[in-house]
Structure formats: C-alpha cells, structure tokens
KOLBA-780931 format. One record per residue (C-alpha): residue in one letter; x, y, z. Coordinates in steps of 0.02 Angstrom, whole numbers, plus 32768, in hexadecimal, padded with zeros to 4 digits. Example, Ala and Ser with C-alpha at 12.3 -4.5 7.8 and 13.67 -1.06 7.14 Angstrom:
<ronus>
[ronu "A" [8267 7F1F 8186]]
[ronu "S" [82AC 7FCB 8165]]
</ronus>
This chain:
<ronus>
[ronu "M" [C30D 6A58 1C55]]
[ronu "T" [C2FC 6AA7 1D05]]
[ronu "Q" [C366 6A79 1D9A]]
[ronu "K" [C2C9 6A2C 1DEC]]
[ronu "S" [C2A7 69BE 1D50]]
[ronu "T" [C35A 698A 1D41]]
[ronu "V" [C363 694D 1DF3]]
[ronu "F" [C2BF 68F8 1DE7]]
[ronu "L" [C2F3 6899 1D44]]
[ronu "I" [C392 685B 1D96]]
[ronu "F" [C335 6824 1E2F]]
[ronu "M" [C2B2 67C8 1DC8]]
[ronu "L" [C336 6772 1D5D]]
[ronu "L" [C392 6732 1DF8]]
[ronu "L" [C2FA 66F9 1E4A]]
[ronu "N" [C2BC 669E 1DAD]]
[ronu "F" [C35E 6644 1D9E]]
[ronu "A" [C361 6610 1E57]]
[ronu "L" [C2AD 65D0 1E53]]
[ronu "R" [C29B 6580 1DA9]]
[ronu "A" [C2BA 64D4 1DDF]]
[ronu "Q" [C23A 64D3 1E6E]]
[ronu "N" [C198 6469 1E67]]
[ronu "P" [C0EF 64CA 1E71]]
[ronu "I" [C09B 6438 1EC6]]
[ronu "A" [C0D0 6447 1F7C]]
[ronu "T" [C0DE 63B3 1FEC]]
[ronu "E" [C10E 63FE 2096]]
[ronu "P" [C074 6424 20FA]]
[ronu "H" [C0A7 64CB 2142]]
[ronu "G" [C134 6511 20D5]]
[ronu "H" [C12F 65B4 2076]]
[ronu "S" [C15E 658A 1FC3]]
[ronu "H" [C1A9 6615 1F5D]]
[ronu "Y" [C18C 65C7 1EB5]]
[ronu "I" [C157 664B 1E39]]
[ronu "E" [C13A 6638 1D80]]
[ronu "H" [C15B 66DE 1D27]]
[ronu "D" [C1C5 6747 1CB7]]
[ronu "S" [C205 67F0 1CEA]]
[ronu "V" [C18F 6855 1C83]]
[ronu "T" [C0F5 67FA 1CC0]]
[ronu "A" [C12D 67F8 1D71]]
[ronu "H" [C14E 68B6 1D6A]]
[ronu "K" [C099 68D6 1D2E]]
[ronu "L" [C052 685D 1DB4]]
[ronu "I" [C0B6 68B4 1E44]]
[ronu "F" [C0B8 696A 1E1E]]
[ronu "P" [C021 69DD 1E0E]]
[ronu "S" [C008 6A63 1D88]]
[ronu "K" [BF93 6AF3 1D77]]
[ronu "T" [BF12 6A7F 1D27]]
[ronu "P" [BEAE 6A24 1DB6]]
[ronu "D" [BED6 696D 1DC9]]
[ronu "R" [BEA7 68E3 1E45]]
[ronu "V" [BDF1 691D 1E36]]
[ronu "I" [BD83 68AA 1EA3]]
[ronu "A" [BCCC 68B6 1EDF]]
[ronu "N" [BCA3 6870 1F8D]]
[ronu "L" [BBF9 6846 1FDD]]
[ronu "T" [BBB4 68BC 205E]]
[ronu "T" [BB38 6897 20EA]]
[ronu "D" [BAAE 68D7 2076]]
[ronu "P" [BADA 6890 1FC5]]
[ronu "A" [BA2E 68BA 1F81]]
[ronu "H" [BA4E 6973 1F98]]
[ronu "S" [BB10 6986 1F94]]
[ronu "F" [BBB9 6943 1F67]]
[ronu "A" [BC6A 6967 1F92]]
[ronu "V" [BCFA 6982 1F1B]]
[ronu "N" [BDB7 698D 1F31]]
[ronu "W" [BE44 69B9 1EBB]]
[ronu "R" [BEF9 69F5 1EB1]]
[ronu "T" [BF65 6A72 1E57]]
[ronu "D" [C00F 6ABE 1E64]]
[ronu "Q" [C02A 6B50 1EDD]]
[ronu "Q" [C01C 6BD5 1E53]]
[ronu "I" [BF64 6BC3 1E57]]
[ronu "K" [BF1C 6C35 1EE0]]
[ronu "S" [BE65 6C06 1EE8]]
[ronu "G" [BDEC 6B74 1EC8]]
[ronu "V" [BD3C 6B71 1E86]]
[ronu "V" [BCBB 6AEF 1E5A]]
[ronu "E" [BC43 6B1A 1DCB]]
[ronu "V" [BBA1 6AB1 1DC5]]
[ronu "A" [BB07 6AB1 1D5A]]
[ronu "L" [BA79 6A42 1D29]]
[ronu "A" [BAB7 69D3 1C9B]]
[ronu "T" [BA68 69EE 1BF1]]
[ronu "D" [BA6F 6991 1B4C]]
[ronu "G" [BAE2 6A12 1AFE]]
[ronu "P" [BB4E 6AA4 1B3C]]
[ronu "E" [BAB8 6B0F 1B66]]
[ronu "F" [BAD8 6AF7 1C23]]
[ronu "L" [BB5E 6B7B 1C09]]
[ronu "L" [BAD8 6BFA 1BDC]]
[ronu "G" [BA74 6BD7 1C77]]
[ronu "E" [BA98 6BDD 1D33]]
[ronu "V" [BB48 6B9E 1D57]]
[ronu "R" [BB63 6BA6 1E12]]
[ronu "K" [BC0B 6BC8 1E5D]]
[ronu "I" [BC45 6B80 1F04]]
[ronu "T" [BCE7 6BBB 1F53]]
[ronu "A" [BD56 6B2B 1F88]]
[ronu "K" [BDC0 6B22 2023]]
[ronu "R" [BE75 6B35 1FF7]]
[ronu "Q" [BF07 6ADC 2050]]
[ronu "L" [BFBF 6AEF 202B]]
[ronu "F" [C017 6A49 2038]]
[ronu "Q" [C0C0 6A05 2024]]
[ronu "N" [C116 695F 204E]]
[ronu "R" [C1AD 68F9 2027]]
[ronu "N" [C193 6841 2033]]
[ronu "I" [C222 67C0 2040]]
[ronu "N" [C275 67AD 1F98]]
[ronu "E" [C210 6837 1F4B]]
[ronu "P" [C230 68EE 1F29]]
[ronu "L" [C1E0 697D 1F82]]
[ronu "V" [C12E 69A1 1F44]]
[ronu "K" [C0DC 6A44 1F59]]
[ronu "A" [C01C 6A4F 1F34]]
[ronu "V" [BF79 6AA8 1F61]]
[ronu "Y" [BEE7 6A36 1F8B]]
[ronu "Y" [BE37 6A70 1F77]]
[ronu "S" [BD95 6A33 1FC4]]
[ronu "A" [BCE1 6A63 1FAF]]
[ronu "V" [BC33 6A27 1FDC]]
[ronu "V" [BBB6 6A4E 1F52]]
[ronu "P" [BB0B 6A6B 1FB2]]
[ronu "D" [BA56 6A8A 1F82]]
[ronu "L" [BA46 6A0A 1EF3]]
[ronu "E" [B9A8 69B3 1EBA]]
[ronu "P" [B994 68F4 1ED9]]
[ronu "H" [B9B0 687A 1E4F]]
[ronu "T" [B9ED 6901 1DD9]]
[ronu "M" [BA82 6906 1D62]]
[ronu "Y" [BAF9 699B 1D77]]
[ronu "V" [BB92 69D3 1D1B]]
[ronu "Y" [BC24 6A1E 1D7C]]
[ronu "R" [BCD8 6A54 1D64]]
[ronu "V" [BD61 6A8F 1DD9]]
[ronu "G" [BDDF 6B18 1DBF]]
[ronu "N" [BE1D 6BBF 1DF5]]
[ronu "G" [BD8B 6C28 1DBE]]
[ronu "S" [BDE5 6C80 1D2E]]
[ronu "D" [BDC9 6C81 1C72]]
[ronu "D" [BE66 6C1B 1C56]]
[ronu "D" [BE2F 6B71 1C19]]
[ronu "G" [BED1 6B2B 1C4E]]
[ronu "C" [BEA1 6B45 1D05]]
[ronu "W" [BE03 6ADF 1CFE]]
[ronu "S" [BDD9 6A24 1CF9]]
[ronu "E" [BD62 69E0 1C76]]
[ronu "W" [BCA9 69DD 1C9B]]
[ronu "F" [BC74 6940 1CFB]]
[ronu "Q" [BBC4 68FC 1D0D]]
[ronu "F" [BB82 68C3 1DB3]]
[ronu "T" [BAD3 6882 1DEE]]
[ronu "T" [BA91 689B 1E9D]]
[ronu "A" [BA3C 6816 1F03]]
[ronu "H" [B981 67FC 1F11]]
[ronu "T" [B91A 682B 1FAD]]
[ronu "D" [B8A3 679B 1F8E]]
[ronu "S" [B8E5 6711 1FF8]]
[ronu "K" [B890 668E 1F8B]]
[ronu "E" [B8FB 66BD 1EF4]]
[ronu "P" [B987 663F 1ECF]]
[ronu "F" [BA3D 6675 1ECE]]
[ronu "S" [BAE6 661A 1EB2]]
[ronu "F" [BB9A 6634 1EE8]]
[ronu "I" [BC40 65E0 1EC8]]
[ronu "Y" [BCA6 659E 1F57]]
[ronu "F" [BD69 658E 1F45]]
[ronu "G" [BDDD 6532 1FB9]]
[ronu "D" [BE96 656B 1FBE]]
[ronu "A" [BEDA 65B8 1F1B]]
[ronu "Q" [BF81 65DE 1F71]]
[ronu "N" [C00B 65A0 1EFB]]
[ronu "S" [C037 65C0 1E47]]
[ronu "V" [BF99 6628 1E40]]
[ronu "K" [BFB5 6677 1D92]]
[ronu "S" [BFE5 65E0 1D3E]]
[ronu "M" [BF7C 655A 1D8E]]
[ronu "W" [BEE7 65A8 1DF2]]
[ronu "S" [BEB4 661E 1D65]]
[ronu "R" [BE66 6593 1D03]]
[ronu "V" [BDFD 6563 1D9B]]
[ronu "I" [BDAE 660C 1DBB]]
[ronu "R" [BD97 662C 1CFE]]
[ronu "N" [BD46 658F 1CD9]]
[ronu "S" [BCD2 65A2 1D6B]]
[ronu "Y" [BC9B 6646 1D22]]
[ronu "K" [BC8A 65FA 1C77]]
[ronu "Q" [BC18 656D 1CB3]]
[ronu "F" [BBB2 65DC 1D27]]
[ronu "P" [BBB8 6692 1CE6]]
[ronu "Q" [BB1B 66BF 1D45]]
[ronu "V" [BB69 6699 1DE9]]
[ronu "D" [BB3A 671D 1E75]]
[ronu "F" [BBDB 671A 1ED8]]
[ronu "M" [BC7A 66BC 1F09]]
[ronu "L" [BCB7 667B 1FAA]]
[ronu "H" [BD73 665B 1FC9]]
[ronu "A" [BD98 65E9 2067]]
[ronu "G" [BE47 6630 208E]]
[ronu "D" [BEF9 6621 204A]]
[ronu "L" [BED8 6687 1FB4]]
[ronu "I" [BF92 6694 1FA1]]
[ronu "N" [C02C 6640 1FF1]]
[ronu "D" [C094 66D0 203E]]
[ronu "R" [C024 6753 2092]]
[ronu "D" [C07B 67F3 2057]]
[ronu "A" [C0C0 67BA 1FAF]]
[ronu "N" [C08E 683A 1F33]]
[ronu "L" [C0B2 67C4 1EA0]]
[ronu "E" [C044 673F 1EE3]]
[ronu "W" [BFB1 67B3 1F07]]
[ronu "G" [BFCF 67F7 1E57]]
[ronu "E" [BFBB 6749 1E11]]
[ronu "W" [BF18 6730 1E76]]
[ronu "F" [BECD 67CE 1E30]]
[ronu "Y" [BF0C 67A6 1D83]]
[ronu "S" [BEC1 66FA 1D84]]
[ronu "G" [BE13 673B 1DB0]]
[ronu "S" [BE26 67DB 1D4B]]
[ronu "F" [BD7C 6827 1D1E]]
[ronu "I" [BD21 679E 1D7B]]
[ronu "H" [BD59 67E6 1E21]]
[ronu "A" [BD0D 688C 1DE7]]
[ronu "T" [BC67 684B 1DAE]]
[ronu "V" [BC45 67BB 1E25]]
[ronu "P" [BC52 67F7 1ED7]]
[ronu "S" [BCB5 678D 1F55]]
[ronu "M" [BCBF 6764 2009]]
[ronu "M" [BD59 6712 2057]]
[ronu "T" [BD9B 66D4 20F7]]
[ronu "P" [BE54 66D6 2120]]
[ronu "G" [BEC0 663D 2128]]
[ronu "N" [BF61 6616 2181]]
[ronu "H" [BFC4 6658 20EE]]
[ronu "E" [BF73 6700 20F7]]
[ronu "Y" [BFC3 6707 21A9]]
[ronu "R" [C074 66FD 21E4]]
[ronu "D" [C0A8 66EB 2299]]
[ronu "G" [BFF5 6717 22CB]]
[ronu "V" [BFF0 67B5 225F]]
[ronu "L" [BF72 67CB 21D1]]
[ronu "T" [BFBA 6805 212C]]
[ronu "S" [BFC6 68C6 211A]]
[ronu "L" [BF6F 68B5 2075]]
[ronu "W" [BECB 6861 20AF]]
[ronu "R" [BE6A 6901 20DA]]
[ronu "P" [BEB0 6973 2056]]
[ronu "Q" [BE83 68EE 1FCD]]
[ronu "F" [BDD6 68BB 200F]]
[ronu "T" [BD40 6911 2059]]
[ronu "L" [BCE0 6897 20C6]]
[ronu "P" [BC5F 68A5 214E]]
[ronu "E" [BCA5 68F1 21F3]]
[ronu "N" [BC20 68A0 2265]]
[ronu "G" [BC91 6826 22BB]]
[ronu "P" [BCB2 681A 2372]]
[ronu "T" [BD4F 6881 2384]]
[ronu "E" [BDAF 6908 2329]]
[ronu "E" [BE3D 688E 230E]]
[ronu "L" [BDC7 6817 22B6]]
[ronu "K" [BD80 6897 2244]]
[ronu "E" [BD62 685D 2193]]
[ronu "T" [BD9C 67AA 21BC]]
[ronu "C" [BD14 6772 2236]]
[ronu "Y" [BC6B 67B7 21F5]]
[ronu "A" [BBBB 6786 21BD]]
[ronu "L" [BB4B 67C0 2131]]
[ronu "D" [BAA4 6790 20EA]]
[ronu "Y" [BA8B 6761 2036]]
[ronu "Q" [B9D1 674E 2013]]
[ronu "N" [B99D 66BC 207D]]
[ronu "M" [BA46 6683 20B6]]
[ronu "K" [BAB0 66BF 2148]]
[ronu "L" [BB6B 66B3 2118]]
[ronu "I" [BBEF 66B7 21A3]]
[ronu "S" [BCAC 66C2 2197]]
[ronu "I" [BD0B 667F 222F]]
[ronu "D" [BDC4 66B6 2238]]
[ronu "A" [BE0E 660B 225D]]
[ronu "E" [BEBE 6641 226B]]
[ronu "G" [BE85 66CF 22D7]]
[ronu "F" [BE27 664E 233C]]
[ronu "N" [BECC 65F2 235B]]
[ronu "K" [BF2F 6689 237D]]
[ronu "S" [BEF4 66B6 242B]]
[ronu "M" [BE74 6684 24B4]]
[ronu "E" [BE27 6736 24A9]]
[ronu "S" [BE08 6723 23EB]]
[ronu "R" [BDC4 6677 2405]]
[ronu "A" [BD4C 66AD 248B]]
[ronu "A" [BD16 6743 242D]]
[ronu "Q" [BCE7 66E0 2392]]
[ronu "I" [BC8D 665B 23EC]]
[ronu "K" [BC21 66D8 244D]]
[ronu "W" [BC05 673A 23AF]]
[ronu "L" [BBD7 669F 2345]]
[ronu "D" [BB5D 6668 23CC]]
[ronu "S" [BB08 6712 23C1]]
[ronu "V" [BB01 6716 2303]]
[ronu "L" [BAB7 6665 22F8]]
[ronu "R" [BA3B 6686 2385]]
[ronu "S" [B9F4 6721 2333]]
[ronu "N" [B9F9 66D6 2281]]
[ronu "T" [B951 66E4 2223]]
[ronu "K" [B98D 669F 217A]]
[ronu "K" [B959 65F3 2147]]
[ronu "W" [BA09 65B9 210C]]
[ronu "T" [BAA8 65CC 216A]]
[ronu "A" [BB5C 65B8 212C]]
[ronu "I" [BC02 65CB 2185]]
[ronu "T" [BCA9 65DF 2132]]
[ronu "M" [BD50 65C6 2187]]
[ronu "H" [BDFC 6598 214E]]
[ronu "Y" [BE21 6507 21C7]]
[ronu "P" [BDAF 6472 21BE]]
[ronu "I" [BD45 643B 224F]]
[ronu "Y" [BD67 6385 220E]]
[ronu "S" [BE14 6380 21BD]]
[ronu "T" [BE30 6317 2121]]
[ronu "A" [BEEB 6319 2118]]
[ronu "R" [BF56 6296 216F]]
[ronu "G" [BF9C 62CC 2216]]
[ronu "R" [BF2A 6366 222B]]
[ronu "D" [BEA3 6382 22AA]]
[ronu "N" [BE55 642A 22DF]]
[ronu "K" [BE14 63E9 237F]]
[ronu "E" [BE05 648E 23DC]]
[ronu "L" [BDAA 64E2 2352]]
[ronu "R" [BD35 6450 2342]]
[ronu "E" [BD11 6445 23FE]]
[ronu "A" [BCEC 6500 2407]]
[ronu "L" [BC83 6518 2369]]
[ronu "Q" [BC2B 6473 2348]]
[ronu "P" [BBB4 6487 23D9]]
[ronu "L" [BB78 6529 2392]]
[ronu "I" [BB6F 64E0 22E4]]
[ronu "N" [BB05 6452 2326]]
[ronu "T" [BA96 64B9 2398]]
[ronu "Y" [BA65 6534 2312]]
[ronu "E" [BA5F 64B3 2288]]
[ronu "V" [BADD 6507 220C]]
[ronu "D" [BAC4 64C1 2163]]
[ronu "L" [BB6D 64D4 210D]]
[ronu "V" [BC1F 64E3 214C]]
[ronu "L" [BC96 6510 20BE]]
[ronu "Q" [BD53 64FB 20DF]]
[ronu "G" [BDFF 64F1 2098]]
[ronu "H" [BEB3 64D0 20D5]]
[ronu "D" [BEC9 6418 20BE]]
[ronu "H" [BEE9 6417 2003]]
[ronu "T" [BE73 6383 1FE5]]
[ronu "Y" [BDB8 636E 1FC6]]
[ronu "A" [BD35 632A 203D]]
[ronu "R" [BC7E 6341 2057]]
[ronu "G" [BC0B 62EC 20D5]]
[ronu "Y" [BBBD 62FA 2180]]
[ronu "I" [BBC5 62A0 2222]]
[ronu "E" [BB6A 61FB 223E]]
[ronu "N" [BB5B 61E9 2181]]
[ronu "E" [BADF 6160 2153]]
[ronu "G" [BB22 611D 20A9]]
[ronu "K" [BB75 615E 200D]]
[ronu "G" [BB3C 6178 1F5A]]
[ronu "L" [BA85 61A5 1F33]]
[ronu "T" [BA36 61A5 1FDD]]
[ronu "V" [B9B6 6206 203B]]
[ronu "V" [B9D6 6224 20F4]]
[ronu "K" [B94D 6266 2167]]
[ronu "N" [B977 62FC 21DD]]
[ronu "A" [BA21 6313 218D]]
[ronu "G" [BAA6 6372 21F1]]
[ronu "T" [BB20 63F9 21C2]]
[ronu "I" [BB80 63D8 211D]]
[ronu "Y" [BC3A 63F4 2128]]
[ronu "A" [BCA4 6414 208C]]
[ronu "V" [BD61 6427 207A]]
[ronu "S" [BDA0 6455 1FCC]]
[ronu "V" [BE38 648D 1F6E]]
[ronu "S" [BE3B 64F7 1ECD]]
[ronu "G" [BEFC 650F 1EB9]]
[ronu "P" [BF7F 648E 1E8A]]
[ronu "K" [BFCC 646E 1F35]]
[ronu "M" [BF93 63BE 1F68]]
[ronu "Y" [BF9F 634F 2000]]
[ronu "E" [BF62 629F 2024]]
[ronu "S" [BEC4 627E 2089]]
[ronu "K" [BE82 61F6 20FF]]
[ronu "D" [BDDB 61A7 20DE]]
[ronu "Q" [BD66 61C5 216C]]
[ronu "D" [BCB5 618E 2197]]
[ronu "W" [BC6A 623B 218A]]
[ronu "M" [BC9F 624B 20D1]]
[ronu "V" [BC21 622E 204A]]
[ronu "R" [BC9E 6261 1FBE]]
[ronu "R" [BD57 626F 1FCB]]
[ronu "G" [BDE0 62A8 1F4F]]
[ronu "E" [BE97 62CF 1F3D]]
[ronu "Y" [BF06 631E 1EBB]]
[ronu "T" [BE69 6371 1E70]]
[ronu "Q" [BE4C 642C 1E54]]
[ronu "L" [BD98 6459 1E79]]
[ronu "F" [BD19 64E0 1E85]]
[ronu "Q" [BC68 64CE 1ECF]]
[ronu "I" [BBCD 6525 1E8E]]
[ronu "I" [BB43 6536 1F16]]
[ronu "T" [BA97 6563 1EE5]]
[ronu "V" [BA1D 659C 1F6F]]
[ronu "S" [B961 65A0 1F52]]
[ronu "K" [B8CB 65A3 1FC4]]
[ronu "N" [B8D5 64EB 2001]]
[ronu "I" [B972 64A3 1FAD]]
[ronu "I" [BA2C 64C1 1FB1]]
[ronu "K" [BA79 646F 1F15]]
[ronu "Y" [BB33 6450 1F26]]
[ronu "E" [BBA5 6415 1E92]]
[ronu "A" [BC61 6407 1E92]]
[ronu "Y" [BCBB 6416 1DE9]]
[ronu "T" [BD6A 63FC 1DAB]]
[ronu "P" [BDBE 647D 1D36]]
[ronu "L" [BD88 6413 1CA5]]
[ronu "G" [BCD1 6428 1CD7]]
[ronu "K" [BCBD 6373 1D14]]
[ronu "L" [BC45 635E 1DA3]]
[ronu "Y" [BCA1 630D 1E38]]
[ronu "D" [BC1F 631A 1EC5]]
[ronu "A" [BB71 6357 1EDA]]
[ronu "F" [BAE0 6357 1F57]]
[ronu "D" [BA38 63AB 1F7A]]
[ronu "L" [BA13 63E1 2026]]
[ronu "I" [B957 63F8 203E]]
[ronu "K" [B905 6459 20CE]]
[ronu "K" [B84E 645D 20EF]]
[ronu "K" [B7FD 6487 2195]]
[ronu "S" [B8A9 648C 21EA]]
[ronu "R" [B8D0 63D7 21BA]]
[ronu "R" [B962 63B3 2143]]
[ronu "K" [B978 6325 20CA]]
[ronu "L" [BA19 6304 206C]]
[ronu "K" [BA14 62B7 1FBC]]
[ronu "N" [BAC0 6285 1F85]]
[ronu "K" [BADF 628A 1ECC]]
[ronu "V" [BB92 624B 1EC7]]
[ronu "P" [BBC2 622C 1E15]]
[ronu "N" [BBED 617B 1DDD]]
[ronu "S" [BCA9 619F 1DCA]]
[ronu "A" [BD3F 6164 1E22]]
[ronu "V" [BD84 61B7 1EBD]]
[ronu "R" [BE20 6212 1E87]]
[ronu "L" [BEB6 61E9 1EF9]]
[ronu "K" [BF68 6222 1EEA]]
[ronu "K" [BFA8 616B 1EDD]]
[ronu "D" [BF4A 615F 1E38]]
[ronu "F" [BFAD 61F4 1DEB]]
[ronu "V" [C055 6202 1E47]]
[ronu "E" [C0C5 6170 1E62]]
</ronus>
C-alpha cells in the first residue's frame, strides 16, 4: 500500500467513526451537514480520479439541435482529451465509418476541501458541433490513444428537433443535496426508468451540500452514472454551491453551460437557451443576493432576454423561490425585483428549490382539484428530490402541497400544452396539471390525484 493510500485509509476510518451516529435528515435550515455514508474503498473511488474518464456529463448548449457539450475528469497522468463521435448504428459498423475527433480543453485542477485529502485531477470540456437535428449519435471520451483503459464506454445521445411543433420532455429536480449516493440515487434512477425517452434534465440548485466536497460531488455523479452522459442537463446553482459569496471552484470545470449571461462573474450560472419552442432561463439566485451589481445586471439582462423572446413557452429556473413554502422564509427582494418581469412577459413556469418541501400553484388561485381557470397566470413550483426535509406553511397560492416527500417532475411540452406531473420515487403520481395556451391565452387544468396531502406530522412524531 502506498503512503498516499495509507494516509487516506486512516483519514476515512477516523471520519467514519466520528460521523456514524449522525442523522442524514437535517433539521437546521442553514447548516452544513457532514454526514456521509461510505466505506474507505468506495470513498477512494468516488474522490480520486484515474486514467479512465469519470464524471462524464453532457450539457445543453444554446443550439441543442446541432451541438452538445460534454465534460469529464481523469488523473494528471493523462495529457490530452478527445471526444470521438459518430452516427449511431444497429451494430459496431459505426467504427468502420466516419468517427469525428474533437479536441477538448484541458484544465489542471486541485483542491483540498475541509475534512478531505488533497485531490489532483484534470478536467476536460468540449462542445461537439455540426450535428444533425433529431439524430442519435454515439460518443466516447478519452485521451486519443489505442489504450482502452484511457477511454469511457460509448454513450448514445439524441439531438433536439428543429421543428418547434414537435413535443419534448424534461425532468426537473429540486435539491438533491444530502446523502446523495444512498438516498437521491433512487430518485434520478427511477425517473429515468419511468421516462427513458426524456430529452434533458433540469437541476434547480443544491446538487450537493458542501460546495467543494469531492466525495459529495463523486456521489452525485455516481448516482446519475450513465444517465448524466446520455441525457443532457442544465443546472442553476444554489446556496450550497456557494460559500461566503464565492461559487464552488468545481462548477465550471465540471459543467459546460451557456456563457451568454450579463457579466463575466455570472458566466455559466445566469444564462438562457432555446429548446425547440421553449426559452429556458437560469437566474443565479445566490449571485442575485450577493451584490447590488449582480442583482442589477441580472434584472436588466432578464428584461432584455424576455423582451426579445420569440418562443411560445418560457420557463425560468432559480434556486430561491419567488414564493417560499418553508416556515419563516421569504425572498421578498427577489420577488419584488423579478415578479414584475415575470408578469409583464407572461412567463409560463418558474421552477425552484431550496425550501425542502413541495408546493405548486399560482397567484389568485381560483379553486383546487379538477378545475379550469381562464387566463391563468405563471405557475410556480418548489420541489425537493433529496432526503433533507422541512415543514411548510399552507398558503392561498398553493394548489398542491407536500412535506417529507422526495419528488421528481416530468414536464412535456407540445405545441399548445405543457403537461406537468410530479412523482415519488415509487412512481406514484403526487401532482399534475395541463397548461393550455392558444392565441396567447392560457388555461390551467388541474389534475391533482385523489390522494392525501403528505405532511411531516403524519410520519414523524
């Protein structure tokens, strides 16, 4: 055993002993839990890279019909990064045809998070351009050599349509954050099992708990595994991707997201992209609270993006909710700054996290259950996919509410209808609605299932 492995083993045994008694379900609103389920061998694999690419993830670009972005990681012995891509075939004959090679950007990286050893790695990022719309491709990432040990497996990936009338679907996750490997993995895996044809995934912040924790990021990538590489993602940062106003140093090495935000500081955290007939916008809510300059820049930029929007449907994702669900929370400044724009430009969906409860509704709601409301307003959703749970407060704007429930949402967008369904990890429907838009008028048809509202008091004494 090397000196590095011995030191790490001793460190992990001591950490495991110290943290074994902690509860993975946090109760303090702003604390940074250090609960980690692991053994030393598993933790070593999750933290340290090797020559074989790991943490492979595809991300949406501003032109998802013709390109996709991909990132991965290796150890520092690997000196180059390459993406190989080809049209998918029924058998291995794609290897005999044209296999394109795209050179990736290479970034040396190292960090030592609190209670973790020093990790040295190389992160690679590439945008694969000039693809055909609605076409399945195969790709792999590696160092460009003939050594199979330096390559990932071949992944399959399908580009978006250019026809705006074609339907598409995406899965929306609230905070994963805690006990990611042990308790969030079943949520993302069952979402993919139920909806394997999903086109992309949206993460509304707090993907992990401690911004620079290599073990926690390792658990997040482990939980999604090949799904991250075959279903592209877009994500907005949460407060746990920040500390003291500083974004995790791993955000930009790990993800390649659009760089069309208002400032250099907000690059890849505040951005916009088009997917077929929907405009998708990420607001950096923690950056919004960090400074008046960031706030003013995002407000001005959002106004410009919405004013010039030509897509029929519009969705905004941000971590902090416009209307908070948890007791004692209220994001008044965020709401006062952004809701006028949301109302003026008739944004359809606002998808949020942070409060570790579930709620979905809109302002001036006219009834619950199976109803049709004329000229419906913006639909606000707050959700949680991980195990960290808070209590909520029932409010008039809520059509459906829930506590102590891990959820994911499948959202299907077609020409005139957005279909929204929230599911538990068991595949049970918890909430649903159709948003219908014709001739610029919206109608909301609630499809709330005939099941009890899940509240903490019913499960925890």
